[in-house]
C-alpha positions as YAML, in Angstrom:
chain: A
units: angstrom
residues:
- id: 1
  name: MET
  ca: [-10.47, -15.48, -13.81]
- id: 2
  name: ASN
  ca: [-13.64, -15.09, -11.77]
- id: 3
  name: GLU
  ca: [-15.18, -11.64, -12.00]
- id: 4
  name: VAL
  ca: [-15.86, -10.08, -8.60]
- id: 5
  name: VAL
  ca: [-17.47, -6.75, -7.75]
- id: 6
  name: ILE
  ca: [-16.50, -5.40, -4.33]
- id: 7
  name: TYR
  ca: [-17.85, -2.46, -2.34]
- id: 8
  name: THR
  ca: [-15.93, -1.34, 0.74]
- id: 9
  name: ASP
  ca: [-16.48, 1.31, 3.39]
- id: 10
  name: GLY
  ca: [-15.20, 2.38, 6.77]
- id: 11
  name: ALA
  ca: [-16.85, 4.20, 9.64]
- id: 12
  name: CYS
  ca: [-15.62, 5.82, 12.83]
- id: 13
  name: LYS
  ca: [-17.52, 7.34, 15.74]
- id: 14
  name: GLY
  ca: [-15.05, 10.01, 16.70]
- id: 15
  name: ASN
  ca: [-11.71, 10.22, 14.90]
- id: 16
  name: PRO
  ca: [-10.04, 8.52, 16.68]
- id: 17
  name: GLY
  ca: [-12.74, 6.42, 18.27]
- id: 18
  name: PRO
  ca: [-14.49, 3.09, 17.82]
- id: 19
  name: GLY
  ca: [-14.59, 2.19, 14.14]
- id: 20
  name: GLY
  ca: [-15.83, -0.41, 11.72]
- id: 21
  name: TRP
  ca: [-15.30, -1.68, 8.21]
- id: 22
  name: GLY
  ca: [-17.75, -3.30, 5.81]
- id: 23
  name: VAL
  ca: [-17.41, -5.28, 2.59]
- id: 24
  name: VAL
  ca: [-19.85, -6.54, -0.04]
- id: 25
  name: LEU
  ca: [-18.44, -9.12, -2.48]
- id: 26
  name: LYS
  ca: [-20.48, -10.19, -5.52]
- id: 27
  name: SER
  ca: [-19.56, -12.88, -8.05]
- id: 28
  name: GLY
  ca: [-22.35, -14.00, -10.35]
- id: 29
  name: ALA
  ca: [-25.31, -14.96, -8.18]
- id: 30
  name: THR
  ca: [-23.14, -15.29, -5.07]
- id: 31
  name: GLU
  ca: [-22.95, -12.45, -2.57]
- id: 32
  name: LYS
  ca: [-20.97, -12.32, 0.67]
- id: 33
  name: GLU
  ca: [-20.91, -9.64, 3.36]
- id: 34
  name: LEU
  ca: [-18.12, -9.06, 5.88]
- id: 35
  name: TYR
  ca: [-17.73, -6.59, 8.72]
- id: 36
  name: GLY
  ca: [-15.65, -5.99, 11.81]
- id: 37
  name: GLY
  ca: [-14.34, -3.23, 13.98]
- id: 38
  name: GLU
  ca: [-11.77, -1.90, 16.40]
- id: 39
  name: LEU
  ca: [-11.67, 0.44, 19.35]
- id: 40
  name: GLY
  ca: [-9.45, 3.53, 19.24]
- id: 41
  name: THR
  ca: [-9.02, 3.70, 15.48]
- id: 42
  name: THR
  ca: [-9.47, 6.24, 12.68]
- id: 43
  name: ASN
  ca: [-11.72, 6.53, 9.68]
- id: 44
  name: ASN
  ca: [-8.77, 6.16, 7.29]
- id: 45
  name: ARG
  ca: [-7.62, 2.97, 9.01]
- id: 46
  name: MET
  ca: [-11.12, 1.50, 8.74]
- id: 47
  name: GLU
  ca: [-11.36, 2.42, 5.05]
- id: 48
  name: MET
  ca: [-8.06, 0.58, 4.52]
- id: 49
  name: MET
  ca: [-9.12, -2.42, 6.60]
- id: 50
  name: ALA
  ca: [-12.24, -2.81, 4.47]
- id: 51
  name: VAL
  ca: [-10.15, -3.13, 1.31]
- id: 52
  name: ILE
  ca: [-7.62, -5.42, 3.03]
- id: 53
  name: GLN
  ca: [-10.35, -7.72, 4.36]
- id: 54
  name: ALA
  ca: [-12.04, -7.80, 0.95]
- id: 55
  name: LEU
  ca: [-8.86, -8.83, -0.87]
- id: 56
  name: GLU
  ca: [-7.94, -11.35, 1.84]
- id: 57
  name: ALA
  ca: [-11.35, -12.99, 1.36]
- id: 58
  name: LEU
  ca: [-10.53, -13.87, -2.26]
- id: 59
  name: LYS
  ca: [-9.23, -17.42, -2.48]
- id: 60
  name: ARG
  ca: [-7.83, -17.30, -6.02]
- id: 61
  name: PRO
  ca: [-6.78, -14.59, -8.50]
- id: 62
  name: CYS
  ca: [-9.81, -12.65, -9.70]
- id: 63
  name: SER
  ca: [-10.78, -9.84, -12.04]
- id: 64
  name: VAL
  ca: [-11.96, -7.29, -9.47]
- id: 65
  name: THR
  ca: [-13.96, -4.11, -9.80]
- id: 66
  name: LEU
  ca: [-13.44, -2.47, -6.41]
- id: 67
  name: TRP
  ca: [-15.71, 0.44, -5.47]
- id: 68
  name: LEU
  ca: [-14.70, 2.68, -2.57]
- id: 69
  name: ASP
  ca: [-15.62, 6.17, -1.37]
- id: 70
  name: SER
  ca: [-12.23, 6.92, 0.21]
- id: 71
  name: GLN
  ca: [-10.00, 9.28, -1.77]
- id: 72
  name: TYR
  ca: [-7.27, 8.54, 0.80]
- id: 73
  name: VAL
  ca: [-7.19, 4.83, -0.07]
- id: 74
  name: LEU
  ca: [-7.77, 5.36, -3.79]
- id: 75
  name: LYS
  ca: [-5.02, 7.95, -4.22]
- id: 76
  name: GLY
  ca: [-2.73, 6.10, -1.83]
- id: 77
  name: ILE
  ca: [-2.87, 2.85, -3.79]
- id: 78
  name: THR
  ca: [-3.00, 4.32, -7.31]
- id: 79
  name: GLU
  ca: [-0.79, 7.43, -6.99]
- id: 80
  name: TRP
  ca: [1.22, 7.85, -3.79]
- id: 81
  name: LEU
  ca: [2.42, 4.31, -3.01]
- id: 82
  name: PRO
  ca: [5.29, 4.07, -5.53]
- id: 83
  name: GLY
  ca: [6.79, 7.33, -4.23]
- id: 84
  name: TRP
  ca: [6.44, 6.25, -0.60]
- id: 85
  name: LYS
  ca: [8.19, 2.96, -1.33]
- id: 86
  name: ALA
  ca: [10.97, 4.69, -3.29]
- id: 87
  name: LYS
  ca: [11.53, 7.08, -0.38]
- id: 88
  name: GLY
  ca: [11.67, 4.32, 2.26]
- id: 89
  name: TRP
  ca: [8.03, 4.82, 3.35]
- id: 90
  name: ARG
  ca: [8.44, 8.59, 3.72]
- id: 91
  name: THR
  ca: [6.17, 11.28, 2.31]
- id: 92
  name: ALA
  ca: [7.33, 14.03, -0.03]
- id: 93
  name: ALA
  ca: [7.80, 16.13, 3.15]
- id: 94
  name: LYS
  ca: [10.10, 13.36, 4.48]
- id: 95
  name: ALA
  ca: [7.65, 12.47, 7.27]
- id: 96
  name: PRO
  ca: [6.88, 8.82, 8.00]
- id: 97
  name: VAL
  ca: [3.85, 7.53, 6.07]
- id: 98
  name: LYS
  ca: [0.83, 7.24, 8.38]
- id: 99
  name: ASN
  ca: [-0.68, 3.75, 8.67]
- id: 100
  name: VAL
  ca: [2.46, 2.29, 7.08]
- id: 101
  name: GLU
  ca: [1.77, -1.24, 8.33]
- id: 102
  name: LEU
  ca: [-1.63, -1.22, 6.64]
- id: 103
  name: TRP
  ca: [-0.22, 0.25, 3.44]
- id: 104
  name: GLN
  ca: [2.42, -2.48, 3.38]
- id: 105
  name: ARG
  ca: [-0.21, -5.15, 3.99]
- id: 106
  name: LEU
  ca: [-2.44, -3.73, 1.26]
- id: 107
  name: ASP
  ca: [0.49, -3.42, -1.15]
- id: 108
  name: GLY
  ca: [1.36, -7.07, -0.55]
- id: 109
  name: LEU
  ca: [-2.21, -8.14, -1.34]
- id: 110
  name: VAL
  ca: [-2.36, -6.03, -4.48]
- id: 111
  name: GLN
  ca: [1.09, -7.03, -5.76]
- id: 112
  name: GLY
  ca: [1.04, -10.67, -4.66]
- id: 113
  name: GLY
  ca: [-2.61, -11.67, -5.04]
- id: 114
  name: GLY
  ca: [-2.58, -12.12, -8.80]
- id: 115
  name: HIS
  ca: [-5.73, -10.02, -9.09]
- id: 116
  name: ALA
  ca: [-6.54, -7.61, -11.90]
- id: 117
  name: ILE
  ca: [-8.06, -4.72, -9.91]
- id: 118
  name: ASP
  ca: [-10.05, -1.88, -11.43]
- id: 119
  name: TRP
  ca: [-10.17, 0.79, -8.69]
- id: 120
  name: ARG
  ca: [-13.37, 2.86, -8.85]
- id: 121
  name: TRP
  ca: [-14.43, 5.80, -6.72]
- id: 122
  name: VAL
  ca: [-18.07, 6.28, -5.75]
- id: 123
  name: ARG
  ca: [-19.46, 9.29, -3.90]
- id: 124
  name: GLY
  ca: [-20.42, 8.14, -0.41]
- id: 125
  name: HIS
  ca: [-23.92, 8.60, 1.00]
- id: 126
  name: ASN
  ca: [-25.25, 9.34, -2.45]
- id: 127
  name: GLY
  ca: [-27.68, 6.48, -3.03]
- id: 128
  name: ASP
  ca: [-25.38, 3.87, -4.62]
- id: 129
  name: ALA
  ca: [-26.83, 0.58, -3.33]
- id: 130
  name: GLY
  ca: [-23.48, -1.22, -2.97]
- id: 131
  name: ASN
  ca: [-21.86, 1.70, -1.17]
- id: 132
  name: GLU
  ca: [-24.88, 2.16, 1.10]
- id: 133
  name: ARG
  ca: [-24.77, -1.54, 2.07]
- id: 134
  name: ALA
  ca: [-21.01, -1.40, 2.74]
- id: 135
  name: ASP
  ca: [-21.64, 1.68, 4.91]
- id: 136
  name: ALA
  ca: [-24.34, -0.16, 6.89]
- id: 137
  name: LEU
  ca: [-21.96, -3.09, 7.39]
- id: 138
  name: ALA
  ca: [-19.19, -0.72, 8.55]
- id: 139
  name: ASN
  ca: [-21.60, 0.66, 11.14]
- id: 140
  name: MET
  ca: [-22.34, -2.92, 12.25]
- id: 141
  name: GLY
  ca: [-18.57, -3.24, 12.65]
- id: 142
  name: VAL
  ca: [-18.60, -0.31, 15.07]
- id: 143
  name: GLU
  ca: [-21.24, -2.19, 17.07]
- id: 144
  name: VAL
  ca: [-18.93, -5.25, 17.13]
- id: 145
  name: ALA
  ca: [-16.07, -3.07, 18.43]
- id: 146
  name: LEU
  ca: [-18.34, -1.74, 21.16]
- id: 147
  name: GLY
  ca: [-19.44, -5.27, 22.14]
- id: 148
  name: ARG
  ca: [-23.07, -4.62, 21.11]
- id: 149
  name: ARG
  ca: [-23.06, -7.12, 18.24]
- id: 150
  name: LYS
  ca: [-21.30, -10.40, 17.53]
- id: 151
  name: ALA
  ca: [-18.87, -10.54, 14.65]
- id: 152
  name: PRO
  ca: [-20.00, -12.64, 11.66]
- id: 153
  name: LEU
  ca: [-18.52, -16.13, 11.32]
...
């Protein structure tokens, strides 16, 4: 399996408000950057979209080290998801899971992608080069949402 290092980040100007997501993918000497955005979204949704877009960009099963600064996404995917699924996408308090369509999409990518994913948390805005670049890309995504920048091809 190809080894891939991924950094993801989300950004939102207001919560809710215009938001963006950014991804840095590295495999050997190859590096790819992705970003995009949406109007009227939340920071948590953009953090999730970054991970979704990163995994959707992989064309074959890979050994992935995925760095993210979102405890919401990290705990959701590594701790909370099995309970939500067992309870019919309800929380422990029996409330509907927020962002359920994104969680289901992410779950499908994780379960069906054939990837071996090592989930790693990194403190945001703390000088980690990959995280800082993903953050800059997420902010470019906000600019795309606001029509100030064209989305990458």
